[in-house]
C-alpha positions as CSV (number, residue, x, y, z in Angstrom):
1,M,49.6,92.1,124.6
2,A,51.4,89.5,126.7
3,A,54.7,90.2,124.8
4,V,54.3,93.9,125.3
5,Y,53.6,93.4,129.0
6,K,56.7,91.2,129.4
7,S,58.9,93.7,127.6
8,L,57.7,96.6,129.7
9,S,58.0,94.6,132.9
10,K,61.6,93.7,132.0
11,A,62.4,97.3,131.2
12,N,61.0,98.4,134.6
13,R,63.0,95.7,136.4
14,K,66.2,96.9,134.7
15,D,65.5,100.5,135.7
16,D,64.8,99.4,139.3
17,D,68.0,97.4,139.4
18,S,70.0,100.3,138.1
19,D,68.4,102.6,140.7
20,Q,69.2,100.1,143.5
21,E,72.8,99.7,142.4
22,E,73.1,103.5,142.5
23,T,71.7,103.7,146.0
24,G,73.5,100.7,147.3
25,N,70.4,98.7,148.4
26,S,70.8,95.8,146.0
27,K,72.6,93.7,148.6
28,S,69.8,94.1,151.1
29,L,67.1,92.8,148.7
30,K,66.2,89.1,149.1
31,H,64.2,87.4,146.3
32,N,61.6,84.9,147.6
33,K,62.0,81.9,145.3
34,Q,59.5,79.2,146.2
35,R,58.4,76.3,144.0
36,V,56.0,73.6,145.1
37,L,55.9,70.0,143.8
38,I,52.4,68.6,144.0
39,L,51.8,64.8,143.5
40,S,49.9,61.9,144.9
41,S,50.3,58.2,145.5
42,R,48.5,55.3,143.9
43,G,44.9,54.6,145.1
44,V,43.5,58.1,145.2
45,T,39.8,58.5,144.5
46,Y,38.3,61.0,142.1
47,R,37.5,63.5,144.9
48,H,41.2,63.4,146.0
49,R,42.2,64.0,142.4
50,H,39.8,67.0,142.0
51,L,41.2,68.5,145.2
52,L,44.7,68.2,143.9
53,N,43.7,69.9,140.6
54,D,42.0,72.7,142.5
55,L,45.1,73.4,144.6
56,Y,47.3,73.2,141.5
57,S,45.1,75.9,139.8
58,L,45.3,78.1,142.9
59,L,49.1,77.9,143.2
60,P,50.8,79.3,140.0
61,H,54.3,78.5,141.4
62,S,53.5,74.8,141.6
63,R,54.6,71.9,139.5
64,K,52.4,68.8,139.2
65,D,53.9,65.4,138.6
66,A,52.7,61.8,138.0
67,K,51.7,59.5,140.8
68,L,54.4,58.0,143.0
69,D,54.5,54.2,142.9
70,T,55.9,53.6,146.4
71,K,54.5,54.5,149.8
72,T,57.4,53.4,151.9
73,K,60.4,55.0,150.1
74,L,59.3,58.6,150.5
75,Y,62.8,59.9,150.5
76,Q,62.7,59.6,146.7
77,L,60.5,62.8,146.7
78,N,63.6,64.8,147.6
79,E,65.2,63.6,144.3
80,L,62.1,64.5,142.4
81,A,62.0,68.0,144.0
82,E,65.7,68.5,143.0
83,L,65.0,67.3,139.5
84,Y,62.1,69.8,139.0
85,N,64.0,72.6,140.9
86,C,61.4,72.7,143.7
87,N,62.1,73.4,147.3
88,N,58.6,72.5,148.7
89,V,56.8,69.1,148.4
90,F,53.0,68.7,148.7
91,F,52.3,64.9,148.7
92,F,48.9,63.2,149.0
93,E,49.1,59.6,150.4
94,A,45.9,57.5,149.9
95,R,45.2,54.4,152.0
96,K,42.5,51.8,151.5
97,N,40.8,54.1,148.9
98,Q,39.2,56.2,151.6
99,D,41.8,57.7,153.9
100,L,44.0,60.6,152.7
101,Y,47.2,61.8,154.4
102,L,49.0,65.0,153.5
103,W,52.8,65.3,153.7
104,M,54.3,68.9,153.6
105,S,58.0,69.1,153.4
106,K,60.7,71.6,152.9
107,A,63.2,69.9,150.6
108,P,65.9,68.8,151.0
109,N,66.7,69.6,154.7
110,G,63.2,69.6,156.2
111,P,61.2,69.8,158.3
112,T,58.3,67.5,157.3
113,V,54.7,67.7,158.6
114,K,52.3,64.7,158.3
115,C,48.6,65.5,158.5
116,H,45.3,63.6,158.2
117,L,43.1,65.3,155.6
118,Q,39.4,65.1,156.1
119,N,36.1,66.9,155.4
120,L,37.3,67.9,152.0
121,H,35.0,69.6,149.5
122,T,36.1,70.5,146.0
123,M,35.0,73.5,143.9
124,E,32.7,71.3,141.8
125,E,30.8,70.1,144.8
126,L,30.4,73.4,146.5
127,H,29.1,75.6,143.6
128,F,30.1,78.8,145.4
129,P,29.5,82.1,143.6
130,G,33.0,83.4,144.4
131,N,35.7,83.4,141.7
132,C,39.3,84.7,141.4
133,L,41.7,85.3,138.6
134,K,43.8,82.3,137.7
135,G,47.4,83.0,138.6
136,S,46.7,85.8,141.1
137,R,48.5,86.0,144.4
138,P,46.6,85.3,147.7
139,I,46.6,87.1,151.0
140,L,47.4,84.6,153.8
141,S,45.4,85.0,157.0
142,F,46.6,83.0,160.0
143,D,44.8,82.5,163.3
144,A,46.4,84.1,166.4
145,H,46.7,80.6,167.9
146,F,49.5,79.7,165.5
147,D,51.9,81.8,167.6
148,G,50.9,80.0,170.8
149,A,52.9,76.7,170.4
150,P,56.2,75.9,168.8
151,H,54.9,73.2,166.5
152,L,52.1,75.5,165.3
153,R,54.8,78.1,164.4
154,V,56.6,75.5,162.4
155,I,53.4,74.6,160.5
156,K,52.6,78.3,159.9
157,E,56.0,78.9,158.4
158,L,55.6,75.8,156.2
159,L,52.1,76.8,155.0
160,S,53.3,80.3,154.2
161,H,56.1,78.9,152.0
162,I,53.7,76.6,150.2
163,F,50.6,78.8,149.7
164,G,52.3,82.1,149.5
165,V,52.9,82.9,145.9
166,P,56.1,84.9,145.5
167,K,56.1,88.2,143.6
168,G,57.2,87.8,140.0
169,A,56.8,84.0,140.1
170,R,56.3,82.1,136.8
171,K,52.6,82.0,135.6
172,S,51.6,84.5,138.3
173,K,49.8,87.7,137.7
174,P,50.4,91.0,139.6
175,F,46.9,90.9,141.2
176,V,45.7,90.1,144.7
177,D,42.0,89.2,144.7
178,H,41.5,86.3,147.1
179,V,42.3,85.3,150.7
180,M,43.5,82.0,152.1
181,G,42.3,81.5,155.7
182,F,44.0,79.2,158.2
183,T,42.0,78.7,161.5
184,I,42.7,76.4,164.4
185,A,39.7,74.8,166.2
186,D,39.5,71.6,168.2
187,G,43.2,70.9,167.5
188,K,42.6,70.9,163.7
189,I,43.6,73.4,161.0
190,W,40.6,74.6,158.9
191,I,41.5,75.9,155.5
192,R,39.2,78.2,153.4
193,C,39.6,80.3,150.3
194,Y,37.6,83.5,149.8
195,Q,37.3,86.1,147.0
196,V,37.8,89.8,147.9
197,N,34.7,91.5,146.5
198,E,34.6,95.3,146.1
199,T,31.3,97.1,145.9
200,E,30.5,100.8,145.8
201,P,27.5,101.6,148.0
202,G,27.0,105.1,146.5
203,A,26.4,103.7,143.0
204,K,23.0,102.1,143.8
205,K,21.9,105.2,145.7
206,L,22.7,107.4,142.7
207,E,20.8,105.2,140.4
208,G,17.7,105.3,142.6
209,A,17.9,109.1,142.9
210,E,18.1,109.4,139.1
211,D,15.0,107.3,138.6
212,T,12.9,109.3,141.0
213,E,14.0,112.6,139.6
214,M,13.2,111.8,136.0
215,G,9.9,113.8,136.0
216,D,11.3,117.0,137.6
217,A,12.1,120.0,135.5
218,D,15.5,120.7,137.2
219,T,16.9,117.2,136.9
220,P,20.3,118.1,135.5
221,K,21.1,120.3,138.5
222,K,19.9,117.6,141.0
223,K,21.9,114.9,139.1
224,E,25.1,117.0,139.3
225,K,24.6,117.7,143.0
226,A,23.9,114.0,143.7
227,K,27.0,112.9,141.7
228,S,29.2,115.5,143.6
229,K,27.9,114.4,147.0
230,G,28.2,110.7,146.1
231,G,31.7,111.1,144.7
232,K,32.9,112.6,148.0
233,S,31.2,110.2,150.4
234,A,31.2,107.0,148.3
235,E,33.7,104.4,149.6
236,T,34.2,100.8,148.3
237,E,32.9,98.1,150.7
238,L,35.0,95.0,150.9
239,S,33.3,91.6,151.4
240,L,34.4,88.0,151.3
241,I,32.8,85.3,149.1
242,E,33.9,81.8,149.5
243,I,35.5,80.1,146.4
244,G,36.6,76.7,147.6
245,P,38.0,74.2,148.1
246,R,37.7,73.6,151.8
247,F,39.3,70.9,154.0
248,V,40.5,70.2,157.5
249,L,44.0,69.1,158.5
250,T,44.9,67.2,161.7
251,P,48.6,67.3,162.5
252,I,50.1,63.9,163.4
253,V,53.9,64.1,163.5
254,I,56.6,66.6,162.6
255,L,59.9,65.2,161.4
256,E,63.2,67.1,161.6
257,S,64.5,66.4,158.1
258,S,62.7,65.9,154.8
259,F,60.7,62.7,154.9
260,G,62.9,61.3,157.6
261,G,64.8,62.0,160.8
262,P,63.8,62.1,164.4
263,V,60.3,63.1,165.5
264,I,60.1,66.6,166.8
265,Y,56.4,66.6,167.6
266,E,53.8,63.9,167.9
267,N,50.0,64.4,168.4
268,K,49.1,62.0,171.3
269,E,45.4,62.8,170.9
270,F,45.2,61.6,167.3
271,V,43.3,58.4,166.6
272,S,43.8,56.7,163.3
273,P,40.7,56.1,161.2
274,N,41.6,52.3,161.1
275,Q,41.3,52.2,164.9
276,I,37.9,54.0,164.8
277,R,36.6,51.6,162.2
278,A,37.9,48.6,164.2
279,D,36.2,49.9,167.4
280,L,32.9,50.3,165.5
281,R,33.2,46.7,164.2
282,R,33.9,45.4,167.7
283,S,30.9,47.3,169.1
284,K,28.6,45.7,166.5
285,A,30.1,42.3,167.1
286,G,29.5,42.7,170.8
287,K,25.8,43.5,170.3
288,Y,25.5,40.3,168.2
289,N,27.2,38.2,170.7
290,K,25.0,39.6,173.5
291,R,21.9,38.7,171.5
292,A,23.2,35.2,170.8
293,E,23.9,34.6,174.5
294,Q,20.4,35.8,175.5
295,G,18.9,33.4,172.9
296,T,20.8,30.4,174.4
297,E,19.8,31.4,177.9
298,R,16.2,31.7,176.9
299,K,16.3,28.2,175.3
300,A,17.8,26.7,178.4
301,K,15.1,28.3,180.7
302,R,12.3,27.0,178.4
303,G,13.9,23.5,178.5
304,E,14.1,23.5,182.3
305,L,10.4,24.6,182.6
306,G,9.3,21.8,180.2
307,L,8.1,24.2,177.6
308,R,10.2,22.4,174.9
309,T,9.5,18.8,173.9
310,G,12.3,16.5,174.8
311,A,14.2,19.1,176.8
312,G,14.7,19.4,180.6
313,D,13.6,17.1,183.4
314,G,9.9,17.8,183.0
315,G,9.7,16.7,179.4
316,R,8.1,13.3,179.1
317,R,8.1,11.1,176.0
318,D,4.8,9.7,174.7
319,E,4.6,5.9,174.3
320,L,2.9,6.3,170.9
321,D,5.6,8.6,169.6
322,D,6.8,7.8,166.1
323,G,10.3,7.7,167.3
324,D,9.6,5.0,169.8
325,L,7.3,2.9,167.6
326,F,9.3,2.9,164.4
327,R,12.9,2.3,165.5
């Protein structure tokens, strides 16, 4: 069946091309050729690896590569993208086996967006009832706040190139059955994936009417009337069921070129997780130091009041003390 489908699709494409050449519209058509290279660095955890596999299954126009050994020479990713004929790079950088940073780049000229990825949940963790066909194309839904700032417009364009599956891409199917949602809240980008579910409300009503009319003598006439009425008024209801994965991106910097160049945008409100953990350790250490100082002050007061033997001015030594007798 796949061979038959390919042959028919090729024939249809040839017919369309001939028609376009006759009408003179072939020059105005632009083919959207997007390919994404997905890879990670050393030190990723199993949750990070599962997220990478989930995104790879959702993007049929992507290519997954082995782990990158270096974390400093990221310009080598441009050579890998050129080697695999990819014009988008999706790179996961792991630090200290707990922090995950996401690099999105438009190879080879840029720009590049660096984000901190947090609150990630994979498909295996969520167990959502939603599902979509593997290789289908998504509908990209962007929040209206993306058009409010220049750096958000750059991020929107980059996300549309990465997550937007082009028509006729390799391993893609001509179906649209899920939605990718991008929402901005609290200065972060919240990404969700939903299945487009179609239900017919008239079908259940018809089934209930047929069950109640089973005992009547004129059931055939009533069934025909119900079907005719239901066929006219029944409309499919669309609902969204979450599939997964879900994660949150915090933009950090935007570079002009691919993995290099001057900084176009920098998020001044971003605080690195290392700084947060250091502040927590300092706060805990301050509590301990405060308790230790209180203990020393308490001992000094007890010594001054003569409540401790051999401490303070009021403490007197006994003449029959073992220390004095057996020197």
